[in-house]
SEFIZA-3560 file (N, C-alpha, C; in Angstrom, 3 decimals):
REM SEFIZA-3560
<numar><xx>2.963</xx><yy>-8.230</yy><zz>-1.216</zz><atom>N</atom></numar>
<numar><xx>4.270</xx><yy>-8.258</yy><zz>-1.306</zz><atom>CA</atom></numar>
<numar><xx>4.969</xx><yy>-7.828</yy><zz>-1.030</zz><atom>C</atom></numar>
<numar><xx>6.369</xx><yy>-8.049</yy><zz>-0.474</zz><atom>N</atom></numar>
<numar><xx>6.726</xx><yy>-6.697</yy><zz>0.511</zz><atom>CA</atom></numar>
<numar><xx>8.977</xx><yy>-7.236</yy><zz>0.401</zz><atom>C</atom></numar>
<numar><xx>8.894</xx><yy>-6.384</yy><zz>0.547</zz><atom>N</atom></numar>
<numar><xx>11.042</xx><yy>-5.537</yy><zz>0.323</zz><atom>CA</atom></numar>
<numar><xx>11.293</xx><yy>-6.944</yy><zz>2.364</zz><atom>C</atom></numar>
<numar><xx>10.593</xx><yy>-7.040</yy><zz>2.539</zz><atom>N</atom></numar>
<numar><xx>11.634</xx><yy>-7.816</yy><zz>4.118</zz><atom>CA</atom></numar>
<numar><xx>12.191</xx><yy>-8.617</yy><zz>3.726</zz><atom>C</atom></numar>
<numar><xx>12.625</xx><yy>-9.354</yy><zz>4.283</zz><atom>N</atom></numar>
<numar><xx>13.553</xx><yy>-10.728</yy><zz>3.934</zz><atom>CA</atom></numar>
<numar><xx>12.005</xx><yy>-11.402</yy><zz>4.820</zz><atom>C</atom></numar>
<numar><xx>12.081</xx><yy>-12.971</yy><zz>4.406</zz><atom>N</atom></numar>
<numar><xx>10.880</xx><yy>-14.140</yy><zz>4.689</zz><atom>CA</atom></numar>
<numar><xx>11.669</xx><yy>-14.464</yy><zz>5.939</zz><atom>C</atom></numar>
<numar><xx>10.677</xx><yy>-14.131</yy><zz>6.798</zz><atom>N</atom></numar>
<numar><xx>11.399</xx><yy>-14.710</yy><zz>8.629</zz><atom>CA</atom></numar>
<numar><xx>9.981</xx><yy>-16.085</yy><zz>9.248</zz><atom>C</atom></numar>
<numar><xx>9.838</xx><yy>-16.743</yy><zz>9.913</zz><atom>N</atom></numar>
<numar><xx>8.635</xx><yy>-17.286</yy><zz>10.322</zz><atom>CA</atom></numar>
<numar><xx>7.396</xx><yy>-17.116</yy><zz>10.750</zz><atom>C</atom></numar>
<numar><xx>6.799</xx><yy>-17.815</yy><zz>9.679</zz><atom>N</atom></numar>
<numar><xx>5.246</xx><yy>-17.078</yy><zz>9.796</zz><atom>CA</atom></numar>
<numar><xx>4.845</xx><yy>-16.988</yy><zz>8.638</zz><atom>C</atom></numar>
<numar><xx>5.935</xx><yy>-16.254</yy><zz>7.815</zz><atom>N</atom></numar>
<numar><xx>4.937</xx><yy>-16.163</yy><zz>6.184</zz><atom>CA</atom></numar>
<numar><xx>4.881</xx><yy>-17.077</yy><zz>5.013</zz><atom>C</atom></numar>
<numar><xx>4.047</xx><yy>-16.838</yy><zz>4.401</zz><atom>N</atom></numar>
<numar><xx>3.947</xx><yy>-17.546</yy><zz>3.443</zz><atom>CA</atom></numar>
<numar><xx>4.707</xx><yy>-17.483</yy><zz>2.456</zz><atom>C</atom></numar>
<numar><xx>5.405</xx><yy>-18.545</yy><zz>1.783</zz><atom>N</atom></numar>
<numar><xx>6.527</xx><yy>-17.684</yy><zz>0.540</zz><atom>CA</atom></numar>
<numar><xx>6.408</xx><yy>-18.355</yy><zz>-0.566</zz><atom>C</atom></numar>
<numar><xx>6.989</xx><yy>-18.565</yy><zz>-1.231</zz><atom>N</atom></numar>
<numar><xx>7.575</xx><yy>-19.141</yy><zz>-2.813</zz><atom>CA</atom></numar>
<numar><xx>8.556</xx><yy>-19.622</yy><zz>-2.408</zz><atom>C</atom></numar>
<numar><xx>9.304</xx><yy>-20.852</yy><zz>-2.998</zz><atom>N</atom></numar>
<numar><xx>10.013</xx><yy>-21.708</yy><zz>-2.502</zz><atom>CA</atom></numar>
<numar><xx>10.327</xx><yy>-21.871</yy><zz>-4.405</zz><atom>C</atom></numar>
<numar><xx>11.479</xx><yy>-21.205</yy><zz>-4.815</zz><atom>N</atom></numar>
<numar><xx>11.651</xx><yy>-20.907</yy><zz>-6.509</zz><atom>CA</atom></numar>
<numar><xx>12.041</xx><yy>-22.343</yy><zz>-5.842</zz><atom>C</atom></numar>
<numar><xx>13.306</xx><yy>-22.106</yy><zz>-6.187</zz><atom>N</atom></numar>
<numar><xx>14.611</xx><yy>-24.363</yy><zz>-5.801</zz><atom>CA</atom></numar>
<numar><xx>12.711</xx><yy>-25.458</yy><zz>-5.770</zz><atom>C</atom></numar>
<numar><xx>12.207</xx><yy>-25.276</yy><zz>-4.917</zz><atom>N</atom></numar>
<numar><xx>11.597</xx><yy>-26.715</yy><zz>-4.881</zz><atom>CA</atom></numar>
<numar><xx>10.697</xx><yy>-26.505</yy><zz>-5.299</zz><atom>C</atom></numar>
<numar><xx>10.131</xx><yy>-24.796</yy><zz>-6.371</zz><atom>N</atom></numar>
<numar><xx>8.941</xx><yy>-24.317</yy><zz>-7.091</zz><atom>CA</atom></numar>
<numar><xx>7.734</xx><yy>-24.837</yy><zz>-5.832</zz><atom>C</atom></numar>
<numar><xx>7.408</xx><yy>-24.453</yy><zz>-4.935</zz><atom>N</atom></numar>
<numar><xx>6.351</xx><yy>-24.544</yy><zz>-4.111</zz><atom>CA</atom></numar>
<numar><xx>6.497</xx><yy>-24.207</yy><zz>-3.028</zz><atom>C</atom></numar>
<numar><xx>4.920</xx><yy>-23.425</yy><zz>-2.577</zz><atom>N</atom></numar>
<numar><xx>4.401</xx><yy>-22.276</yy><zz>-2.021</zz><atom>CA</atom></numar>
<numar><xx>3.980</xx><yy>-23.347</yy><zz>-0.514</zz><atom>C</atom></numar>
<numar><xx>5.073</xx><yy>-21.998</yy><zz>0.973</zz><atom>N</atom></numar>
<numar><xx>4.910</xx><yy>-23.235</yy><zz>2.048</zz><atom>CA</atom></numar>
<numar><xx>4.823</xx><yy>-21.976</yy><zz>2.837</zz><atom>C</atom></numar>
<numar><xx>5.035</xx><yy>-22.332</yy><zz>4.720</zz><atom>N</atom></numar>
<numar><xx>4.961</xx><yy>-21.834</yy><zz>5.089</zz><atom>CA</atom></numar>
<numar><xx>6.057</xx><yy>-21.540</yy><zz>6.200</zz><atom>C</atom></numar>
<numar><xx>6.985</xx><yy>-20.744</yy><zz>6.267</zz><atom>N</atom></numar>
<numar><xx>7.794</xx><yy>-21.449</yy><zz>7.126</zz><atom>CA</atom></numar>
<numar><xx>7.462</xx><yy>-20.896</yy><zz>8.550</zz><atom>C</atom></numar>
<numar><xx>8.598</xx><yy>-21.817</yy><zz>9.278</zz><atom>N</atom></numar>
<numar><xx>8.129</xx><yy>-22.790</yy><zz>10.620</zz><atom>CA</atom></numar>
<numar><xx>9.100</xx><yy>-22.594</yy><zz>11.662</zz><atom>C</atom></numar>
<numar><xx>10.731</xx><yy>-22.318</yy><zz>10.577</zz><atom>N</atom></numar>
<numar><xx>11.589</xx><yy>-22.056</yy><zz>12.082</zz><atom>CA</atom></numar>
<numar><xx>12.437</xx><yy>-21.862</yy><zz>10.886</zz><atom>C</atom></numar>
<numar><xx>13.661</xx><yy>-21.608</yy><zz>11.399</zz><atom>N</atom></numar>
<numar><xx>14.724</xx><yy>-21.303</yy><zz>11.206</zz><atom>CA</atom></numar>
<numar><xx>16.033</xx><yy>-21.578</yy><zz>11.472</zz><atom>C</atom></numar>
<numar><xx>16.884</xx><yy>-22.812</yy><zz>11.817</zz><atom>N</atom></numar>
<numar><xx>18.021</xx><yy>-23.163</yy><zz>12.789</zz><atom>CA</atom></numar>
<numar><xx>19.352</xx><yy>-23.015</yy><zz>11.445</zz><atom>C</atom></numar>
<numar><xx>20.312</xx><yy>-22.341</yy><zz>11.920</zz><atom>N</atom></numar>
<numar><xx>22.124</xx><yy>-22.285</yy><zz>11.334</zz><atom>CA</atom></numar>
<numar><xx>21.803</xx><yy>-21.279</yy><zz>10.152</zz><atom>C</atom></numar>
<numar><xx>20.316</xx><yy>-20.582</yy><zz>10.008</zz><atom>N</atom></numar>
<numar><xx>20.436</xx><yy>-20.084</yy><zz>7.611</zz><atom>CA</atom></numar>
<numar><xx>19.498</xx><yy>-20.983</yy><zz>7.716</zz><atom>C</atom></numar>
<numar><xx>19.593</xx><yy>-22.087</yy><zz>8.089</zz><atom>N</atom></numar>
<numar><xx>18.066</xx><yy>-22.668</yy><zz>7.315</zz><atom>CA</atom></numar>
<numar><xx>17.022</xx><yy>-23.030</yy><zz>7.343</zz><atom>C</atom></numar>
<numar><xx>16.242</xx><yy>-22.445</yy><zz>6.370</zz><atom>N</atom></numar>
<numar><xx>14.589</xx><yy>-21.788</yy><zz>6.819</zz><atom>CA</atom></numar>
<numar><xx>13.971</xx><yy>-23.451</yy><zz>6.743</zz><atom>C</atom></numar>
<numar><xx>12.736</xx><yy>-23.831</yy><zz>7.464</zz><atom>N</atom></numar>
<numar><xx>12.091</xx><yy>-24.855</yy><zz>7.804</zz><atom>CA</atom></numar>
<numar><xx>10.637</xx><yy>-24.812</yy><zz>7.028</zz><atom>C</atom></numar>
<numar><xx>10.196</xx><yy>-25.247</yy><zz>6.500</zz><atom>N</atom></numar>
<numar><xx>9.260</xx><yy>-25.174</yy><zz>5.946</zz><atom>CA</atom></numar>
<numar><xx>8.473</xx><yy>-26.253</yy><zz>5.600</zz><atom>C</atom></numar>
<numar><xx>6.155</xx><yy>-25.962</yy><zz>5.578</zz><atom>N</atom></numar>
<numar><xx>5.703</xx><yy>-26.515</yy><zz>5.103</zz><atom>CA</atom></numar>
<numar><xx>5.165</xx><yy>-26.885</yy><zz>4.293</zz><atom>C</atom></numar>
<numar><xx>4.042</xx><yy>-27.174</yy><zz>4.220</zz><atom>N</atom></numar>
<numar><xx>2.839</xx><yy>-26.825</yy><zz>3.220</zz><atom>CA</atom></numar>
<numar><xx>1.704</xx><yy>-26.167</yy><zz>3.874</zz><atom>C</atom></numar>
<numar><xx>1.356</xx><yy>-24.991</yy><zz>2.796</zz><atom>N</atom></numar>
<numar><xx>0.093</xx><yy>-24.038</yy><zz>3.421</zz><atom>CA</atom></numar>
<numar><xx>-0.792</xx><yy>-24.648</yy><zz>3.538</zz><atom>C</atom></numar>
<numar><xx>-1.073</xx><yy>-26.134</yy><zz>3.159</zz><atom>N</atom></numar>
<numar><xx>-2.711</xx><yy>-26.445</yy><zz>3.682</zz><atom>CA</atom></numar>
<numar><xx>-2.908</xx><yy>-28.351</yy><zz>2.880</zz><atom>C</atom></numar>
<numar><xx>-3.332</xx><yy>-29.397</yy><zz>3.768</zz><atom>N</atom></numar>
<numar><xx>-3.318</xx><yy>-30.529</yy><zz>3.479</zz><atom>CA</atom></numar>
<numar><xx>-2.181</xx><yy>-31.598</yy><zz>3.442</zz><atom>C</atom></numar>
<numar><xx>-1.311</xx><yy>-31.003</yy><zz>4.929</zz><atom>N</atom></numar>
<numar><xx>-0.680</xx><yy>-31.400</yy><zz>4.911</zz><atom>CA</atom></numar>
<numar><xx>0.309</xx><yy>-32.030</yy><zz>3.671</zz><atom>C</atom></numar>
<numar><xx>2.077</xx><yy>-33.041</yy><zz>4.695</zz><atom>N</atom></numar>
<numar><xx>2.518</xx><yy>-33.485</yy><zz>3.394</zz><atom>CA</atom></numar>
<numar><xx>4.053</xx><yy>-32.925</yy><zz>4.498</zz><atom>C</atom></numar>
<numar><xx>4.741</xx><yy>-33.511</yy><zz>3.922</zz><atom>N</atom></numar>
<numar><xx>7.022</xx><yy>-33.504</yy><zz>4.333</zz><atom>CA</atom></numar>
<numar><xx>6.826</xx><yy>-32.158</yy><zz>4.501</zz><atom>C</atom></numar>
<numar><xx>8.143</xx><yy>-31.851</yy><zz>5.560</zz><atom>N</atom></numar>
<numar><xx>8.516</xx><yy>-30.576</yy><zz>5.651</zz><atom>CA</atom></numar>
<numar><xx>9.812</xx><yy>-30.764</yy><zz>4.166</zz><atom>C</atom></numar>
<numar><xx>10.124</xx><yy>-29.226</yy><zz>4.317</zz><atom>N</atom></numar>
<numar><xx>11.367</xx><yy>-29.258</yy><zz>3.495</zz><atom>CA</atom></numar>
<numar><xx>12.274</xx><yy>-27.369</yy><zz>4.159</zz><atom>C</atom></numar>
<numar><xx>14.029</xx><yy>-27.610</yy><zz>3.184</zz><atom>N</atom></numar>
<numar><xx>14.810</xx><yy>-26.528</yy><zz>4.195</zz><atom>CA</atom></numar>
<numar><xx>14.850</xx><yy>-25.557</yy><zz>2.784</zz><atom>C</atom></numar>
<numar><xx>15.251</xx><yy>-24.643</yy><zz>2.667</zz><atom>N</atom></numar>
<numar><xx>15.685</xx><yy>-23.854</yy><zz>1.992</zz><atom>CA</atom></numar>
<numar><xx>16.791</xx><yy>-23.134</yy><zz>2.000</zz><atom>C</atom></numar>
<numar><xx>18.509</xx><yy>-23.292</yy><zz>2.028</zz><atom>N</atom></numar>
<numar><xx>19.601</xx><yy>-22.994</yy><zz>2.248</zz><atom>CA</atom></numar>
<numar><xx>19.237</xx><yy>-21.287</yy><zz>1.649</zz><atom>C</atom></numar>
<numar><xx>18.719</xx><yy>-20.796</yy><zz>1.304</zz><atom>N</atom></numar>
<numar><xx>18.563</xx><yy>-19.420</yy><zz>0.849</zz><atom>CA</atom></numar>
<numar><xx>17.391</xx><yy>-18.924</yy><zz>0.546</zz><atom>C</atom></numar>
<numar><xx>17.804</xx><yy>-17.419</yy><zz>1.225</zz><atom>N</atom></numar>
<numar><xx>16.399</xx><yy>-17.176</yy><zz>1.674</zz><atom>CA</atom></numar>
<numar><xx>16.086</xx><yy>-15.537</yy><zz>0.575</zz><atom>C</atom></numar>
<numar><xx>16.560</xx><yy>-15.821</yy><zz>-0.410</zz><atom>N</atom></numar>
<numar><xx>16.280</xx><yy>-15.228</yy><zz>-1.333</zz><atom>CA</atom></numar>
<numar><xx>15.461</xx><yy>-15.729</yy><zz>-2.783</zz><atom>C</atom></numar>
<numar><xx>15.936</xx><yy>-16.612</yy><zz>-2.506</zz><atom>N</atom></numar>
<numar><xx>15.098</xx><yy>-17.430</yy><zz>-3.544</zz><atom>CA</atom></numar>
<numar><xx>13.333</xx><yy>-17.684</yy><zz>-3.026</zz><atom>C</atom></numar>
<numar><xx>12.888</xx><yy>-16.694</yy><zz>-2.205</zz><atom>N</atom></numar>
<numar><xx>11.861</xx><yy>-16.916</yy><zz>-0.842</zz><atom>CA</atom></numar>
<numar><xx>11.283</xx><yy>-16.051</yy><zz>-1.163</zz><atom>C</atom></numar>
<numar><xx>10.043</xx><yy>-15.882</yy><zz>-1.882</zz><atom>N</atom></numar>
<numar><xx>9.371</xx><yy>-14.680</yy><zz>-2.121</zz><atom>CA</atom></numar>
<numar><xx>8.079</xx><yy>-14.998</yy><zz>-0.841</zz><atom>C</atom></numar>
<numar><xx>7.429</xx><yy>-14.060</yy><zz>-0.370</zz><atom>N</atom></numar>
<numar><xx>7.047</xx><yy>-13.526</yy><zz>0.701</zz><atom>CA</atom></numar>
<numar><xx>5.763</xx><yy>-12.839</yy><zz>-0.220</zz><atom>C</atom></numar>
<numar><xx>4.707</xx><yy>-14.641</yy><zz>0.163</zz><atom>N</atom></numar>
<numar><xx>3.211</xx><yy>-14.225</yy><zz>-0.560</zz><atom>CA</atom></numar>
<numar><xx>2.386</xx><yy>-13.430</yy><zz>0.408</zz><atom>C</atom></numar>
<numar><xx>1.920</xx><yy>-13.847</yy><zz>1.183</zz><atom>N</atom></numar>
<numar><xx>0.957</xx><yy>-13.732</yy><zz>2.511</zz><atom>CA</atom></numar>
<numar><xx>2.218</xx><yy>-13.417</yy><zz>3.676</zz><atom>C</atom></numar>
<numar><xx>2.200</xx><yy>-11.916</yy><zz>4.408</zz><atom>N</atom></numar>
<numar><xx>3.497</xx><yy>-11.809</yy><zz>5.697</zz><atom>CA</atom></numar>
<numar><xx>2.737</xx><yy>-11.977</yy><zz>6.945</zz><atom>C</atom></numar>
<numar><xx>3.600</xx><yy>-12.908</yy><zz>7.733</zz><atom>N</atom></numar>
<numar><xx>3.448</xx><yy>-12.890</yy><zz>8.486</zz><atom>CA</atom></numar>
<numar><xx>1.299</xx><yy>-12.244</yy><zz>9.724</zz><atom>C</atom></numar>
<numar><xx>1.705</xx><yy>-11.317</yy><zz>9.288</zz><atom>N</atom></numar>
<numar><xx>1.479</xx><yy>-10.339</yy><zz>9.752</zz><atom>CA</atom></numar>
<numar><xx>-0.059</xx><yy>-10.372</yy><zz>9.323</zz><atom>C</atom></numar>
<numar><xx>-0.261</xx><yy>-10.916</yy><zz>8.444</zz><atom>N</atom></numar>
<numar><xx>-1.590</xx><yy>-10.471</yy><zz>7.573</zz><atom>CA</atom></numar>
<numar><xx>-2.500</xx><yy>-11.968</yy><zz>7.792</zz><atom>C</atom></numar>
<numar><xx>-1.530</xx><yy>-13.350</yy><zz>7.632</zz><atom>N</atom></numar>
<numar><xx>-2.260</xx><yy>-14.894</yy><zz>8.106</zz><atom>CA</atom></numar>
<numar><xx>-2.676</xx><yy>-14.806</yy><zz>8.684</zz><atom>C</atom></numar>
<numar><xx>-3.409</xx><yy>-13.915</yy><zz>9.740</zz><atom>N</atom></numar>
<numar><xx>-4.579</xx><yy>-14.576</yy><zz>10.703</zz><atom>CA</atom></numar>
<numar><xx>-5.698</xx><yy>-13.678</yy><zz>9.706</zz><atom>C</atom></numar>
<numar><xx>-5.107</xx><yy>-12.691</yy><zz>9.342</zz><atom>N</atom></numar>
<numar><xx>-6.683</xx><yy>-12.425</yy><zz>7.843</zz><atom>CA</atom></numar>
<numar><xx>-7.276</xx><yy>-13.130</yy><zz>7.187</zz><atom>C</atom></numar>
<numar><xx>-6.148</xx><yy>-13.978</yy><zz>6.978</zz><atom>N</atom></numar>
<numar><xx>-6.349</xx><yy>-15.000</yy><zz>5.150</zz><atom>CA</atom></numar>
<numar><xx>-7.383</xx><yy>-15.885</yy><zz>5.126</zz><atom>C</atom></numar>
//
């Protein structure tokens, strides 16, 4: 985990949605997330403070 703010490409735990996803975009302060695997619908988060980084984007290719 890291202390920096979550950003595009990070795998995060969304405390509000109670699920893990990858941030694919940020539009007007709204974070767009997709499931880590298995497909499924995208969802949004308006509060970056509720997104906890599980795997930083820098390590995505290594995992």
